[in-house]
C-alpha positions as CSV (number, residue, x, y, z in Angstrom):
1,M,-159.2,42.1,29.5
2,I,-156.6,43.0,26.9
3,F,-157.5,45.3,24.0
4,C,-155.1,45.9,21.1
5,R,-155.3,47.5,17.7
6,S,-153.2,47.5,14.5
7,P,-153.5,49.9,11.6
8,L,-154.2,49.0,8.0
9,R,-151.9,50.4,5.2
10,I,-151.5,51.8,1.8
11,S,-148.5,51.2,-0.5
12,L,-146.8,54.3,-1.9
13,G,-144.2,52.7,-4.2
14,G,-142.3,49.4,-4.9
15,G,-145.2,47.1,-4.0
16,G,-144.5,43.4,-4.9
17,T,-140.8,43.5,-4.3
18,D,-141.4,42.5,-0.6
19,L,-142.1,38.8,-1.6
20,P,-139.4,36.3,-0.6
21,S,-139.5,34.9,-4.2
22,Y,-138.1,38.3,-5.4
23,Y,-136.1,39.8,-2.6
24,R,-134.0,36.7,-1.8
25,E,-132.5,37.0,-5.2
26,H,-132.7,40.7,-6.0
27,E,-133.5,42.5,-2.7
28,G,-136.7,44.6,-2.5
29,F,-137.6,48.2,-1.7
30,L,-141.0,49.8,-1.0
31,I,-142.7,52.7,0.8
32,A,-145.8,52.1,2.9
33,G,-148.0,54.2,5.1
34,A,-150.1,53.1,8.0
35,I,-153.6,54.7,8.1
36,N,-156.1,55.3,10.8
37,K,-158.4,52.4,9.9
38,Y,-157.8,49.5,12.4
39,V,-158.2,45.8,13.2
40,Y,-159.0,45.3,16.9
41,I,-158.4,42.3,19.1
42,N,-160.1,41.9,22.5
43,L,-158.8,39.1,24.7
44,L,-160.2,37.9,28.0
45,T,-160.5,34.9,30.2
46,P,-164.0,33.3,30.1
47,F,-165.5,31.2,32.9
48,A,-165.6,28.0,30.8
49,K,-162.3,26.2,30.1
50,K,-162.6,26.6,26.4
51,I,-161.2,28.5,23.5
52,I,-163.9,30.8,22.3
53,L,-163.4,32.8,19.1
54,K,-165.6,35.5,17.7
55,Y,-164.7,36.8,14.2
56,S,-166.8,36.5,11.0
57,Q,-167.6,33.0,12.5
58,F,-167.9,31.6,16.0
59,E,-165.8,28.8,17.4
60,S,-165.9,27.1,20.8
61,V,-163.3,24.3,21.2
62,E,-161.3,22.7,23.9
63,N,-158.0,22.2,22.2
64,I,-155.8,24.4,20.1
65,D,-155.5,21.8,17.3
66,D,-159.3,22.0,16.9
67,V,-159.3,25.8,16.1
68,S,-160.3,26.3,12.4
69,H,-158.9,29.8,12.0
70,P,-155.3,29.2,10.9
71,I,-153.8,32.5,12.1
72,I,-155.4,32.2,15.5
73,R,-154.5,28.5,15.8
74,E,-150.8,29.0,15.0
75,S,-150.6,32.2,17.1
76,L,-151.8,30.3,20.1
77,K,-149.2,27.6,19.5
78,L,-146.4,30.2,18.8
79,S,-147.1,32.2,21.9
80,G,-146.9,29.0,24.0
81,I,-149.9,29.6,26.2
82,P,-150.5,26.2,27.8
83,D,-154.1,24.8,28.0
84,P,-155.6,28.1,27.0
85,Q,-158.8,29.3,28.6
86,I,-159.3,32.2,26.4
87,E,-161.9,34.3,24.5
88,I,-160.7,36.2,21.5
89,T,-163.0,38.7,19.7
90,T,-161.8,40.5,16.5
91,M,-163.3,43.6,14.8
92,A,-162.2,45.5,11.8
93,E,-163.2,48.9,10.4
94,I,-162.6,47.7,6.8
95,P,-163.6,44.3,5.4
96,S,-160.8,41.8,4.7
97,G,-159.8,41.1,1.1
98,T,-159.8,44.8,0.1
99,G,-156.1,45.3,-0.4
100,L,-155.2,47.3,2.8
101,G,-153.2,44.5,4.5
102,S,-155.8,43.3,7.0
103,S,-154.2,39.9,7.4
104,G,-150.9,41.4,8.6
105,S,-152.8,43.8,10.8
106,F,-154.8,41.0,12.3
107,T,-151.7,38.9,13.0
108,T,-149.7,41.7,14.6
109,A,-152.6,42.8,16.8
110,L,-153.3,39.2,17.9
111,L,-149.7,38.4,18.7
112,K,-149.3,41.7,20.6
113,A,-152.3,40.7,22.8
114,L,-151.2,37.2,23.4
115,Y,-147.7,38.2,24.4
116,V,-149.0,41.0,26.6
117,Q,-151.0,38.3,28.4
118,K,-147.7,36.6,29.1
119,N,-146.2,39.8,30.4
120,I,-143.8,39.9,27.4
121,E,-143.3,43.2,25.6
122,L,-142.2,42.7,22.0
123,S,-140.3,45.4,20.2
124,K,-141.8,46.6,16.9
125,E,-139.1,44.6,15.0
126,E,-139.7,41.5,17.0
127,L,-143.5,41.7,16.5
128,A,-143.1,42.2,12.7
129,K,-140.6,39.3,12.4
130,L,-142.8,37.0,14.4
131,A,-145.9,37.9,12.3
132,C,-144.0,37.3,9.1
133,H,-142.7,34.0,10.3
134,L,-146.2,32.9,11.2
135,E,-147.9,33.8,7.9
136,I,-145.0,33.1,5.5
137,D,-143.0,30.2,7.1
138,V,-145.6,28.4,9.2
139,L,-148.7,28.9,7.1
140,G,-146.9,29.0,3.8
141,E,-148.9,32.0,2.5
142,P,-147.5,33.4,-0.8
143,I,-147.4,37.0,0.6
144,G,-144.8,39.7,1.2
145,K,-143.6,41.3,4.4
146,Q,-144.8,44.9,4.1
147,D,-148.2,44.4,5.8
148,Q,-146.7,43.0,9.0
149,Y,-143.9,45.6,9.2
150,I,-145.9,48.7,8.5
151,A,-148.7,47.5,10.9
152,A,-146.1,47.0,13.7
153,Y,-144.2,50.2,13.1
154,G,-146.9,52.7,11.9
155,G,-146.0,55.9,10.1
156,L,-144.6,56.4,6.6
157,R,-141.7,54.1,6.2
158,C,-139.2,52.9,3.6
159,F,-138.4,49.2,3.8
160,K,-135.4,47.3,2.3
161,F,-135.9,43.6,2.1
162,H,-132.5,41.8,2.0
163,A,-131.5,38.5,0.6
164,D,-130.7,37.1,4.1
165,N,-134.4,37.8,5.1
166,S,-133.5,40.8,7.2
167,V,-135.4,44.0,6.8
168,S,-134.1,47.6,7.1
169,V,-136.6,50.2,8.2
170,E,-136.2,53.9,7.6
171,D,-138.6,56.8,8.1
172,L,-139.7,58.6,5.0
173,N,-138.0,62.0,5.4
174,I,-141.0,64.1,4.4
175,S,-141.7,67.6,5.7
176,P,-144.8,68.3,7.7
177,D,-146.2,70.6,5.0
178,I,-145.8,68.0,2.3
179,L,-147.1,65.3,4.6
180,N,-150.2,67.4,5.1
181,E,-150.6,67.9,1.3
182,L,-150.1,64.2,0.6
183,E,-152.7,63.3,3.2
184,K,-155.2,65.8,1.8
185,N,-154.7,64.8,-1.8
186,L,-154.7,61.0,-1.6
187,L,-158.2,59.7,-1.9
188,L,-159.4,56.1,-1.4
189,F,-162.5,54.7,-3.1
190,F,-164.0,51.3,-2.4
191,T,-164.7,49.3,-5.6
192,G,-167.3,47.1,-4.0
193,F,-165.1,44.0,-4.8
194,S,-163.4,41.9,-2.1
195,R,-161.0,39.2,-3.2
196,S,-158.3,36.9,-1.9
197,A,-154.8,38.0,-2.9
198,S,-153.4,34.5,-2.7
199,S,-154.0,33.4,-6.3
200,I,-152.5,36.7,-7.7
201,L,-149.5,36.6,-5.4
202,K,-149.0,32.8,-5.9
203,D,-148.7,33.5,-9.7
204,Q,-146.1,36.2,-9.0
205,K,-144.2,33.8,-6.6
206,D,-144.2,30.9,-9.0
207,R,-143.0,33.0,-11.9
208,S,-140.3,34.8,-9.9
209,Q,-139.0,31.4,-8.5
210,S,-138.9,30.1,-12.1
211,N,-136.9,33.2,-13.1
212,D,-139.6,34.3,-15.5
213,K,-137.9,37.2,-17.4
214,E,-141.0,39.3,-17.9
215,M,-142.0,39.1,-14.2
216,I,-138.4,39.8,-12.9
217,E,-138.0,42.8,-15.2
218,N,-141.4,44.1,-14.2
219,L,-140.5,43.9,-10.5
220,H,-137.1,45.5,-11.2
221,F,-138.8,48.4,-12.8
222,V,-141.4,48.7,-10.0
223,K,-138.5,48.8,-7.5
224,E,-136.9,51.6,-9.4
225,L,-140.2,53.5,-9.4
226,G,-140.3,53.0,-5.6
227,L,-136.9,54.6,-5.2
228,E,-137.9,57.4,-7.5
229,S,-141.1,57.9,-5.4
230,K,-139.0,58.3,-2.3
231,I,-137.0,61.1,-3.9
232,A,-140.2,62.8,-5.2
233,L,-141.9,62.6,-1.8
234,E,-138.9,63.8,0.2
235,S,-138.3,66.7,-2.2
236,G,-142.0,67.7,-2.1
237,N,-142.7,67.0,-5.8
238,L,-146.2,65.5,-5.4
239,K,-147.0,66.1,-9.1
240,H,-144.1,63.8,-10.1
241,F,-145.1,61.3,-7.4
242,G,-148.6,61.2,-9.0
243,A,-147.1,60.5,-12.4
244,L,-145.0,57.7,-10.9
245,M,-148.1,56.2,-9.4
246,H,-149.7,56.1,-12.8
247,K,-146.6,54.5,-14.3
248,H,-146.6,52.0,-11.5
249,W,-150.2,51.0,-12.1
250,E,-149.6,50.5,-15.8
251,H,-146.8,48.1,-15.0
252,K,-148.6,46.4,-12.1
253,K,-151.5,45.5,-14.4
254,R,-149.1,43.5,-16.6
255,R,-148.0,41.2,-13.8
256,S,-151.2,39.1,-13.8
257,A,-154.4,38.8,-15.7
258,G,-156.3,39.0,-12.4
259,M,-154.7,42.3,-11.4
260,S,-157.5,44.4,-12.9
261,N,-160.8,44.0,-14.8
262,E,-163.0,46.1,-17.1
263,N,-164.8,47.9,-14.2
264,I,-161.6,48.9,-12.5
265,N,-160.0,50.0,-15.8
266,D,-163.1,52.2,-16.5
267,W,-163.2,53.7,-13.0
268,Y,-159.5,54.4,-13.2
269,D,-159.8,56.1,-16.6
270,H,-162.7,58.2,-15.3
271,G,-160.6,59.3,-12.4
272,I,-157.6,60.3,-14.5
273,R,-160.0,62.3,-16.8
274,N,-161.6,64.0,-13.8
275,G,-159.0,65.5,-11.4
276,A,-156.6,62.7,-10.6
277,I,-153.0,62.8,-11.8
278,G,-152.1,59.3,-10.8
279,G,-153.5,56.2,-9.0
280,K,-153.6,52.5,-8.7
281,V,-155.5,49.6,-7.0
282,V,-154.1,49.2,-3.5
283,G,-152.8,45.7,-2.7
284,A,-152.5,42.7,-4.9
285,G,-155.2,43.8,-7.3
286,G,-158.4,42.4,-8.6
287,G,-160.6,44.6,-6.3
288,G,-160.6,46.4,-3.0
289,F,-159.7,50.1,-3.1
290,L,-158.7,52.5,-5.9
291,M,-156.3,55.2,-4.6
292,F,-155.8,58.4,-6.5
293,L,-153.6,61.5,-6.0
294,A,-155.7,64.5,-7.0
295,F,-155.3,68.2,-6.7
296,D,-158.9,68.8,-7.9
297,R,-160.4,66.7,-5.1
298,E,-164.0,67.8,-5.3
299,R,-164.2,67.0,-9.0
300,L,-162.8,63.6,-8.5
301,R,-165.1,62.9,-5.6
302,S,-168.1,63.9,-7.6
303,E,-167.1,61.7,-10.5
304,M,-166.4,58.6,-8.4
305,K,-169.7,59.1,-6.5
306,S,-171.5,59.2,-9.9
307,Q,-169.8,55.9,-10.7
308,G,-171.2,54.3,-7.5
309,L,-167.9,54.2,-5.6
310,T,-167.7,55.1,-1.9
311,E,-164.9,57.3,-0.6
312,V,-163.2,56.2,2.7
313,P,-161.5,59.3,4.2
314,F,-158.3,58.5,6.2
315,S,-155.2,60.1,7.8
316,F,-151.9,58.5,8.6
317,D,-151.3,56.5,11.8
318,F,-147.9,57.0,13.5
319,E,-148.4,54.6,16.5
320,G,-148.4,51.2,14.8
321,T,-149.7,48.1,16.7
322,K,-150.5,49.2,20.2
323,L,-152.1,48.1,23.5
324,I,-155.2,50.2,24.1
325,S,-156.0,48.8,27.5
326,G,-155.2,45.9,29.7
327,M,-152.2,44.4,31.6
């Protein structure tokens, strides 16, 4: 039996500039942090000569081409396991479609497990590149690269996405004291909405590829905010970082009509009036999690609870995708 896990993530600046439609022309930059909420993959060899899959659905097939789940099907092909006799079970601490990068976490954990079964140890970079290739190139998803990279690496990282498709990875140079303050003062609240990011990201992809001036200028500005956020975090100026989060959200909403809605706008405004100095919806938008930076944490918690939102406490993960047990 092989048991692997991969962390989910939050974006701390520059989100959206990791899509190929943008960085291949303008290069991208963002900051992301892995958190201690995980996707788990359990892989074993069953008695029956079948492919048995247990996720939100159940599959039992004899051939890879008959697998319905696209990521599992293409991962089995990519890993080159012949005539698989395999049972794959997946579990997650947070539902998919909530903006925390679950698809990238799922893909990295699954590929890690499949390659461990073949006695192949992938580096963090190799794992991230392989997961991006599978989701973006093979499956044609209109997504970026941050989810796969931060899941594979863990920690708080700065990523530069280059026009030649390479990615530079750098640790966020933040002191232990500021890291502790950031972890304490960042709060996540579930909106109750799950959504697919594909339609929102496809709109961004299409408009970027057509050189839509408004979209390109928006992403240029967001990239600059990401670079400013790096300076604010590394210098320990969390108040300025919170203000940059607020500015980021105001611009992010303009990218797509589906980025926010009346409920999210009301909850966000309540948060800003009750202890938060900045925040945003994590991920592509449209639902999922609201993240706030707040120095008056208890006031914000009380207000969000009164609005019916559930807080999900977290800390940062510094291990990335890892083998828990097995070969």
